[in-house]
C-alpha positions as CSV (number, residue, x, y, z in Angstrom):
1,M,-6.8,36.5,-21.1
2,S,-10.1,35.1,-22.2
3,R,-13.3,35.6,-20.3
4,L,-13.3,33.6,-17.2
5,T,-16.6,32.3,-15.7
6,S,-16.9,30.9,-12.2
7,D,-20.0,29.2,-10.9
8,H,-18.7,29.1,-7.3
9,H,-21.3,31.3,-5.8
10,H,-24.4,29.7,-7.3
11,Q,-26.3,27.3,-5.1
12,Y,-28.2,24.5,-7.0
13,S,-31.6,23.2,-6.0
14,P,-32.8,19.8,-7.2
15,Q,-35.0,21.6,-9.8
16,E,-32.1,23.6,-11.0
17,Y,-30.0,20.5,-11.3
18,A,-32.4,19.0,-13.8
19,A,-32.2,22.2,-15.9
20,Q,-28.4,22.4,-15.5
21,T,-27.8,19.1,-17.2
22,E,-29.2,20.5,-20.4
23,S,-26.4,22.4,-22.1
24,T,-26.3,23.7,-25.7
25,E,-24.2,22.2,-28.4
26,E,-23.2,25.7,-29.5
27,Q,-21.2,26.2,-26.3
28,R,-19.0,23.2,-27.1
29,K,-19.1,22.7,-30.8
30,D,-15.3,23.0,-31.1
31,H,-14.5,20.9,-28.1
32,G,-13.4,17.7,-29.8
33,P,-14.9,14.4,-30.9
34,S,-17.4,12.3,-28.9
35,S,-16.1,9.5,-26.8
36,S,-17.5,6.8,-24.6
37,S,-18.5,7.9,-21.1
38,S,-15.7,8.2,-18.6
39,T,-15.3,9.3,-15.1
40,S,-12.2,10.2,-13.0
41,K,-10.5,7.5,-10.9
42,H,-8.7,8.3,-7.7
43,S,-6.2,5.6,-8.4
44,S,-5.3,4.1,-11.8
45,P,-2.3,2.9,-13.8
46,F,0.1,5.7,-14.8
47,H,1.8,6.5,-18.1
48,K,5.3,8.0,-18.3
49,S,5.7,11.3,-16.4
50,T,7.1,12.9,-19.5
51,S,3.9,12.4,-21.5
52,F,1.9,13.7,-18.5
53,E,4.0,16.9,-18.5
54,K,3.2,17.4,-22.2
55,I,-0.5,16.8,-21.5
56,T,-0.7,19.3,-18.6
57,D,1.3,21.9,-20.5
58,T,-1.3,21.9,-23.4
59,I,-4.6,21.9,-21.4
60,L,-4.0,23.9,-18.3
61,P,-4.5,27.7,-18.1
62,A,-1.5,29.8,-16.8
63,F,-2.9,30.3,-13.3
64,F,-2.7,26.6,-12.4
65,T,0.6,24.8,-11.8
66,P,0.8,21.0,-11.7
67,C,2.3,19.6,-8.5
68,V,3.0,16.1,-7.3
69,V,1.3,15.0,-4.1
70,E,2.9,12.5,-1.7
71,G,1.8,9.0,-2.5
72,F,1.3,9.7,-6.3
73,P,4.1,9.3,-8.9
74,S,2.7,12.1,-11.0
75,S,0.5,15.2,-10.9
76,V,-1.9,13.4,-13.2
77,I,-4.2,11.2,-11.1
78,H,-6.4,10.0,-14.0
79,Y,-5.8,10.1,-17.7
80,G,-8.6,9.4,-20.3
81,K,-7.3,9.9,-23.8
82,L,-10.5,11.5,-25.2
83,S,-12.6,12.0,-22.1
84,S,-11.1,13.7,-19.0
85,R,-7.9,14.4,-17.0
86,V,-7.7,14.7,-13.3
87,I,-4.6,16.7,-12.1
88,T,-3.3,18.0,-8.8
89,C,-2.4,21.7,-9.0
90,H,-1.5,24.8,-7.1
91,Y,-3.3,28.1,-7.9
92,T,-1.1,31.0,-8.9
93,P,-3.0,34.4,-8.9
94,Q,-2.4,36.6,-12.0
95,H,-1.7,40.2,-11.3
96,Y,-1.8,41.8,-14.7
97,R,-4.6,44.3,-15.6
98,G,-7.9,42.6,-16.3
99,A,-7.1,39.4,-14.6
100,I,-9.9,37.9,-12.5
101,A,-9.1,36.4,-9.1
102,L,-10.6,33.0,-8.3
103,P,-11.8,32.1,-4.8
104,L,-8.8,29.9,-4.2
105,D,-5.8,29.8,-1.9
106,F,-2.4,29.6,-3.5
107,N,-1.0,27.5,-0.6
108,T,-3.6,24.7,-1.1
109,V,-3.4,21.7,-3.5
110,Y,-6.5,21.4,-5.6
111,C,-7.9,18.6,-7.7
112,L,-8.7,19.7,-11.2
113,K,-11.0,17.6,-13.4
114,I,-10.8,18.7,-17.1
115,A,-13.4,17.6,-19.7
116,L,-12.0,16.9,-23.2
117,S,-15.1,15.8,-25.2
118,T,-18.7,16.7,-25.6
119,P,-20.1,13.8,-23.5
120,S,-17.6,14.5,-20.8
121,V,-18.5,18.2,-20.7
122,T,-22.1,17.2,-20.1
123,Q,-21.1,14.8,-17.3
124,L,-18.8,17.4,-15.8
125,E,-21.6,20.0,-15.7
126,R,-23.9,17.4,-14.2
127,E,-21.3,16.6,-11.5
128,V,-20.9,20.3,-10.6
129,S,-24.7,20.7,-10.1
130,I,-25.1,17.5,-8.1
131,C,-22.1,18.1,-5.9
132,N,-23.1,21.7,-5.2
133,Y,-26.6,20.5,-4.3
134,L,-25.2,17.8,-1.9
135,N,-22.6,20.2,-0.4
136,N,-25.4,22.7,0.4
137,S,-27.9,20.0,1.6
138,L,-25.8,17.6,3.8
139,P,-25.7,18.7,7.4
140,N,-22.1,17.7,8.0
141,N,-20.7,17.2,4.6
142,D,-17.8,14.8,4.9
143,I,-18.9,12.4,2.2
144,V,-18.7,14.5,-1.0
145,P,-15.7,16.5,-2.0
146,K,-16.2,20.2,-1.8
147,I,-16.5,22.1,-5.1
148,F,-14.6,25.3,-5.1
149,T,-15.3,26.6,-8.6
150,Y,-16.2,25.6,-12.1
151,L,-14.5,27.4,-15.0
152,S,-17.0,27.0,-17.8
153,D,-14.7,28.6,-20.4
154,Y,-12.1,25.9,-19.8
155,F,-14.4,23.1,-18.8
156,I,-12.4,22.7,-15.6
157,L,-13.9,21.6,-12.2
158,V,-11.8,22.6,-9.2
159,R,-12.6,20.5,-6.2
160,E,-11.1,19.4,-2.9
161,L,-8.3,16.8,-3.0
162,V,-9.4,13.8,-1.0
163,V,-6.5,12.4,1.0
164,G,-7.1,8.7,1.2
165,R,-7.2,5.4,-0.7
166,S,-9.8,4.1,-3.1
167,F,-11.5,0.8,-2.6
168,R,-9.5,-0.4,-5.6
169,D,-6.3,0.1,-3.6
170,Y,-7.7,-2.1,-0.8
171,F,-8.7,-4.7,-3.3
172,K,-5.1,-5.0,-4.3
173,E,-3.8,-5.0,-0.7
174,W,-6.2,-7.7,0.4
175,G,-5.4,-9.8,-2.7
176,E,-1.7,-9.7,-1.7
177,I,-2.6,-10.8,1.8
178,C,-4.6,-13.7,0.4
179,N,-1.7,-15.0,-1.6
180,K,0.4,-15.3,1.7
181,L,-2.2,-17.3,3.6
182,E,-1.2,-20.7,2.5
183,N,2.1,-20.5,4.5
184,L,0.3,-19.8,7.8
185,S,-0.8,-22.1,10.5
186,L,-4.6,-22.8,10.7
187,F,-5.0,-20.6,13.8
188,T,-3.1,-17.7,12.3
189,Y,-4.9,-18.3,9.0
190,H,-8.4,-17.8,10.6
191,L,-7.1,-14.9,12.7
192,T,-5.9,-13.1,9.6
193,L,-9.1,-13.8,7.7
194,C,-11.2,-12.5,10.7
195,K,-9.1,-9.3,10.9
196,E,-9.5,-8.7,7.2
197,L,-13.3,-9.3,7.4
198,H,-13.5,-6.8,10.3
199,D,-11.8,-4.2,8.1
200,I,-14.0,-4.9,5.1
201,L,-17.2,-4.8,7.2
202,D,-16.0,-1.5,8.8
203,I,-15.4,0.4,5.5
204,S,-18.5,-1.2,3.9
205,I,-20.7,0.1,6.7
206,K,-19.2,3.5,6.3
207,A,-19.8,3.3,2.5
208,C,-23.4,2.3,3.1
209,D,-23.9,5.2,5.5
210,S,-22.5,7.7,2.8
211,L,-24.6,6.2,0.0
212,S,-27.7,6.2,2.3
213,Q,-27.2,9.9,2.9
214,I,-27.1,10.8,-0.8
215,H,-30.1,8.6,-1.5
216,S,-32.0,10.3,1.2
217,L,-31.5,13.5,-0.8
218,R,-32.8,11.8,-3.9
219,V,-29.4,11.6,-5.7
220,C,-28.6,8.3,-7.5
221,H,-25.0,7.8,-8.4
222,L,-25.3,5.2,-11.2
223,D,-21.5,4.7,-11.6
224,L,-20.4,3.0,-8.4
225,R,-17.1,1.3,-8.8
226,P,-14.1,0.8,-6.6
227,E,-12.3,3.8,-7.9
228,N,-15.2,6.1,-7.0
229,L,-15.3,5.3,-3.3
230,I,-12.4,6.9,-1.3
231,I,-11.6,6.1,2.3
232,D,-10.9,9.6,3.7
233,T,-8.2,9.1,6.3
234,H,-8.7,12.6,7.8
235,H,-12.4,12.2,8.6
236,S,-12.6,8.4,8.9
237,T,-15.4,8.3,6.3
238,V,-16.0,7.0,2.8
239,K,-16.2,9.8,0.3
240,I,-18.1,9.4,-3.0
241,I,-16.6,11.0,-6.2
242,D,-17.6,11.2,-9.9
243,F,-21.3,12.1,-10.0
244,G,-21.1,12.6,-13.8
245,M,-23.6,9.9,-14.5
246,G,-25.8,10.6,-11.5
247,C,-29.3,11.8,-11.5
248,F,-31.9,13.3,-9.2
249,L,-35.0,11.1,-8.6
250,S,-37.9,13.1,-7.4
251,L,-40.5,11.6,-5.0
252,D,-43.2,11.6,-7.7
253,N,-41.0,10.0,-10.3
254,P,-38.3,7.9,-8.6
255,F,-37.2,6.0,-11.7
256,V,-35.5,6.6,-15.0
257,Y,-35.4,4.5,-18.2
258,S,-32.6,4.3,-20.7
259,D,-31.9,2.3,-23.9
260,K,-28.2,3.0,-23.5
261,P,-25.7,1.6,-21.0
262,I,-25.2,3.7,-17.9
263,G,-22.2,3.1,-15.6
264,Y,-19.1,0.9,-15.6
265,F,-19.7,-2.5,-17.2
266,P,-18.3,-4.8,-14.6
267,Y,-20.5,-3.3,-11.9
268,M,-23.5,-2.3,-14.0
269,S,-27.0,-3.4,-12.9
270,P,-29.1,-5.4,-15.4
271,E,-31.6,-2.5,-15.9
272,A,-28.7,-0.1,-16.5
273,T,-27.5,-2.1,-19.5
274,G,-30.1,-0.6,-21.8
275,K,-31.2,-4.0,-22.9
276,I,-34.2,-4.6,-20.7
277,S,-37.1,-2.4,-20.0
278,K,-36.8,-2.1,-16.3
279,P,-36.6,1.1,-14.3
280,I,-33.2,2.4,-13.1
281,G,-33.2,3.8,-9.6
282,F,-31.6,3.5,-6.1
283,H,-31.8,-0.3,-6.4
284,S,-29.2,0.0,-9.2
285,D,-26.6,1.5,-6.8
286,I,-27.3,-1.4,-4.4
287,Y,-26.6,-4.0,-7.1
288,S,-23.4,-2.2,-8.1
289,F,-22.1,-2.0,-4.5
290,G,-23.1,-5.7,-4.0
291,F,-20.6,-6.6,-6.7
292,M,-17.9,-4.5,-5.1
293,L,-18.5,-6.2,-1.7
294,Y,-18.4,-9.6,-3.4
295,E,-15.1,-8.7,-5.1
296,M,-13.6,-7.4,-1.8
297,L,-14.4,-10.7,0.0
298,A,-13.7,-13.2,-2.8
299,K,-10.6,-11.4,-4.2
300,E,-12.1,-11.8,-7.7
301,H,-15.0,-10.4,-9.8
302,P,-17.9,-12.8,-9.9
303,F,-18.0,-12.7,-13.7
304,G,-14.2,-12.6,-14.2
305,S,-11.9,-9.7,-15.2
306,N,-10.7,-8.3,-18.5
307,K,-13.8,-9.3,-20.4
308,A,-15.3,-7.4,-23.3
309,N,-18.1,-5.0,-22.4
310,S,-20.6,-7.1,-24.3
311,E,-19.7,-10.2,-22.2
312,Y,-20.3,-8.2,-19.0
313,I,-23.7,-7.0,-20.3
314,F,-24.7,-10.6,-21.2
315,S,-23.6,-11.9,-17.8
316,H,-25.4,-9.2,-15.8
317,I,-28.7,-9.9,-17.7
318,T,-28.6,-13.7,-17.8
319,H,-26.3,-15.0,-15.0
320,Q,-26.7,-15.0,-11.3
321,P,-23.3,-14.8,-9.6
322,E,-22.1,-17.9,-7.7
323,V,-23.0,-17.7,-4.1
324,L,-20.1,-16.0,-2.3
325,Y,-19.9,-18.7,0.4
326,N,-19.7,-21.5,-2.2
327,N,-17.1,-19.5,-4.1
328,L,-14.8,-19.2,-1.1
329,K,-15.4,-22.9,-0.1
330,R,-14.6,-24.1,-3.7
331,R,-11.4,-22.2,-3.8
332,G,-10.2,-23.4,-0.4
333,L,-10.6,-20.1,1.5
334,I,-13.0,-21.7,3.9
335,M,-11.4,-24.8,5.2
336,D,-13.3,-25.3,8.5
337,E,-17.1,-24.8,8.2
338,T,-17.5,-24.8,12.0
339,S,-15.1,-21.9,12.4
340,L,-16.1,-18.3,13.4
341,Y,-15.0,-17.0,10.0
342,A,-17.1,-19.6,8.1
343,K,-20.2,-18.8,10.1
344,L,-19.8,-15.0,9.7
345,M,-19.1,-15.5,5.9
346,S,-22.3,-17.5,5.6
347,A,-24.3,-14.4,6.9
348,V,-22.3,-12.0,4.7
349,S,-22.9,-14.2,1.7
350,A,-26.6,-14.0,2.3
351,V,-26.4,-10.2,2.4
352,V,-24.4,-10.0,-0.9
353,T,-26.7,-12.5,-2.6
354,K,-29.7,-10.3,-1.8
355,M,-27.9,-7.2,-3.1
356,V,-27.1,-8.7,-6.5
357,Q,-30.4,-10.3,-7.4
358,K,-31.5,-9.8,-11.0
359,A,-35.1,-9.1,-9.9
360,I,-35.4,-5.6,-8.5
361,D,-38.0,-6.4,-6.0
362,K,-35.8,-9.2,-4.5
363,R,-32.9,-6.8,-3.6
364,Y,-32.6,-4.6,-0.5
365,M,-34.9,-1.6,-0.7
366,N,-32.2,0.9,0.6
367,F,-28.7,1.0,1.9
368,E,-29.8,1.5,5.5
369,G,-31.1,-2.1,5.5
370,V,-27.7,-3.3,4.2
371,K,-25.9,-1.3,6.8
372,Q,-28.0,-2.7,9.7
373,D,-27.3,-6.3,8.6
374,L,-23.5,-5.6,8.3
375,L,-23.5,-3.9,11.7
376,L,-25.1,-7.0,13.2
377,I,-22.4,-9.3,11.6
378,L,-19.7,-6.9,12.8
379,K,-21.1,-7.0,16.3
380,C,-20.9,-10.9,16.3
381,L,-17.3,-10.7,15.1
382,Q,-16.3,-8.2,17.8
383,T,-18.0,-10.0,20.6
384,N,-17.3,-13.5,19.3
385,D,-20.9,-14.3,20.0
386,M,-22.8,-16.0,17.2
387,S,-26.2,-16.0,19.0
388,F,-27.0,-12.8,17.2
389,L,-26.8,-14.6,13.9
390,R,-29.1,-17.5,14.9
391,D,-31.8,-17.8,12.2
392,F,-30.3,-14.8,10.4
393,I,-32.3,-13.6,7.4
394,A,-30.8,-11.1,5.0
395,G,-33.0,-8.0,4.6
396,E,-35.1,-8.6,7.8
397,R,-34.0,-5.2,9.1
398,D,-34.6,-3.5,5.7
399,I,-37.0,-0.5,5.7
400,Q,-39.1,0.5,2.7
401,T,-38.7,4.3,2.2
402,N,-40.1,4.5,-1.4
403,L,-43.3,3.6,-3.0
404,T,-42.8,0.3,-4.8
405,I,-44.5,0.1,-8.2
406,P,-44.9,-3.3,-9.7
407,F,-43.2,-3.5,-13.1
408,V,-46.0,-5.1,-15.0
409,V,-48.8,-3.8,-17.2
410,Y,-52.4,-4.1,-16.0
411,G,-55.7,-3.9,-17.9
412,R,-54.2,-4.5,-21.3
413,Q,-54.4,-8.3,-21.5
414,N,-56.8,-8.2,-24.5
415,V,-54.3,-6.1,-26.5
416,I,-51.5,-8.4,-25.6
417,D,-53.6,-11.5,-26.5
418,A,-54.3,-9.9,-29.9
419,M,-50.6,-9.3,-30.5
420,T,-49.9,-12.9,-29.4
421,C,-52.4,-14.2,-31.9
422,T,-50.8,-12.2,-34.7
423,L,-47.4,-13.5,-33.7
424,N,-48.6,-17.1,-33.9
425,E,-50.0,-16.5,-37.4
426,V,-46.7,-15.3,-38.5
427,R,-45.0,-18.3,-37.1
428,D,-47.5,-20.8,-38.6
429,Y,-47.9,-19.3,-42.1
430,K,-44.5,-17.7,-42.5
431,Q,-46.1,-14.6,-43.8
432,P,-45.2,-11.1,-42.6
433,K,-47.9,-9.0,-40.9
434,A,-48.1,-5.4,-39.9
435,L,-49.4,-4.6,-36.4
436,L,-50.5,-1.1,-35.7
437,I,-51.3,0.0,-32.1
438,S,-53.2,3.3,-31.9
439,G,-54.1,5.6,-29.1
440,Y,-53.7,9.1,-27.8
441,S,-50.3,10.2,-26.6
442,G,-49.5,9.0,-23.1
443,V,-52.1,6.2,-22.9
444,G,-49.3,3.5,-22.6
445,K,-48.8,2.1,-26.1
446,S,-45.0,1.8,-25.5
447,C,-45.5,0.0,-22.2
448,V,-47.8,-2.6,-23.8
449,V,-45.2,-3.2,-26.5
450,R,-42.4,-3.5,-23.9
451,E,-44.5,-6.0,-21.9
452,F,-45.2,-8.1,-25.0
453,R,-41.6,-8.0,-26.0
454,N,-40.4,-9.2,-22.6
455,K,-42.9,-12.0,-22.7
456,F,-41.6,-13.5,-26.0
457,K,-38.0,-12.2,-26.0
458,Q,-36.5,-15.7,-26.0
459,D,-38.3,-16.7,-29.2
460,V,-38.4,-13.6,-31.4
461,C,-36.1,-10.9,-32.6
462,F,-38.2,-7.7,-32.2
463,I,-37.7,-4.5,-34.3
464,E,-39.9,-1.6,-33.2
465,T,-39.8,2.1,-34.0
466,K,-42.0,5.2,-33.9
467,Y,-42.0,8.7,-35.3
468,D,-41.8,11.2,-32.5
469,Q,-44.2,14.1,-32.6
470,S,-42.9,17.1,-34.6
471,H,-39.8,15.1,-35.6
472,N,-39.1,15.9,-39.3
473,V,-35.6,14.4,-39.6
474,P,-35.4,12.4,-42.8
475,F,-35.3,8.6,-42.3
476,F,-35.3,9.2,-38.5
477,A,-37.3,6.1,-37.6
478,L,-35.1,3.9,-39.9
479,T,-31.7,5.2,-38.8
480,S,-32.6,5.2,-35.1
481,K,-33.9,1.7,-35.3
482,M,-30.7,0.5,-37.1
483,N,-28.7,2.1,-34.3
484,S,-30.7,0.1,-31.8
485,I,-30.2,-3.1,-33.7
486,I,-26.5,-2.6,-33.6
487,E,-26.7,-1.9,-29.8
488,D,-28.5,-5.2,-29.4
489,I,-25.9,-7.0,-31.4
490,L,-23.1,-5.5,-29.3
491,G,-24.8,-6.9,-26.2
492,E,-24.5,-10.5,-27.5
493,P,-21.6,-12.9,-27.0
494,E,-18.5,-12.4,-29.2
495,H,-19.2,-15.3,-31.6
496,I,-22.6,-13.8,-32.5
497,I,-21.0,-10.3,-33.1
498,S,-18.4,-12.0,-35.3
499,D,-21.0,-13.9,-37.2
500,F,-23.0,-10.7,-37.8
501,K,-20.0,-8.8,-39.1
502,M,-19.1,-11.7,-41.4
503,R,-22.6,-11.7,-42.9
504,L,-22.7,-8.0,-43.3
505,T,-19.3,-7.9,-45.1
506,S,-20.4,-10.7,-47.4
507,L,-23.4,-8.6,-48.6
508,L,-21.8,-5.2,-48.7
509,E,-18.7,-3.7,-50.2
510,S,-16.3,-1.6,-48.0
511,T,-17.4,1.6,-49.6
512,Q,-21.1,0.8,-48.8
513,I,-20.2,0.0,-45.2
514,E,-18.3,3.3,-44.9
515,A,-21.4,5.2,-46.2
516,L,-23.7,3.4,-43.8
517,C,-21.3,4.2,-40.9
518,E,-21.9,7.9,-41.6
519,T,-25.6,7.5,-41.3
520,I,-25.6,4.8,-38.6
521,P,-22.9,5.8,-36.1
522,N,-23.1,2.6,-34.0
523,L,-21.7,0.6,-37.0
524,N,-18.4,2.3,-36.3
525,L,-18.3,0.3,-33.0
526,L,-18.3,-2.9,-35.1
527,F,-15.9,-2.1,-37.8
528,F,-13.6,0.7,-36.6
């Protein structure tokens, strides 16, 4: 039996979490090809059971035995071809000489999450550190699954099996109810809608409470989606799973920046697309949950379903979702604007609209504010008293808990003016110019360039790069910038992507494209 390492007894602090996310390539060099980021889902479509059995036979160590839990057709809860598996198992202690006993009970069903690629290993280790930190920090932990152990030799996380249903399951259930409404009388129709609204508000308030608790501990999820919120029927709470993309935001640095997409595209905030230079933080989770709340109430995603990732990115950056109330009215789900349901939905619509604003400073500042507004609406529904919603303003009960930093550059207007002058000369005379911005490390050169780029992004295609200090990789600046250009192209509508591919293939032969793909990995996303 190979060496078995368990991290069960280690307690992580926020500082250790930051260090834990850095893992060496040497540890996982034989662990398979890279793949796009993926997280486990509590409920998802299933493949044939026979193929699942083959999968579990090849990746599980001998001391775990797959078992089927009531309510699931297979022991495999989630299957990602090159990312991860989530499997329900029993633990079987090994009694031969040299075997190491794990801190597990053989009578208990456990949920195993197994990483199958280098990116998913990094995410799994990050999830272990965040969940351990939350388990140790939350006073009454019933919102994050308990982590029993992490087998670093096998890249297997063993956690508590959450008995319940995901928000995605409820989406489907409410969608089926909605399809039957047209055959009901008007009275029964409104009664059914109010009952459904009551249930949605109830679980949304519980979700806001859970999210508010993890935010209070400085943990940002960054991958909120219906599959990652589980309604725990035993504890009557909403549990949050899959922290593989999460991060710890300290008080002195409550934001992160990324030039790559973070999260699940249909629920990704504009700043998390990697296409705009805005900070990612707790406000990003609020945006994602706003889209989930919209979808629960409207029975459809505001930007549509089954779209390409690039289309979702384009929509999140450029389109404001249709107002929820207008969506329901247009589709005939609100037939009487004087009804209790219509008045309640008008208030809920205002809450959702504030949550999904493109501008960060126009959203709610924290989940506690969302929770208080939803509680007020639920109280009106329960008492049938609309006086509480008279002159309702979404966000009026919001409380600022973080220092708000304006996302603009101050004191550099003369530099931006000089850059603008140079740009105008290039436009007027059609002559290229080189613009060099100098200064000591950390004085804000990159911030000035980002501000200038945002100011003129509608008129100009920008290409910028820099050589990092002590970075002696050949052609690093060129290849890194080409990768960034391809990322920008992938964020455009499909017709622009097709046009770019056609122009590239008209200029280069297939062998040249293959050679470039080895140097510029993102080209593979276009051609292969």
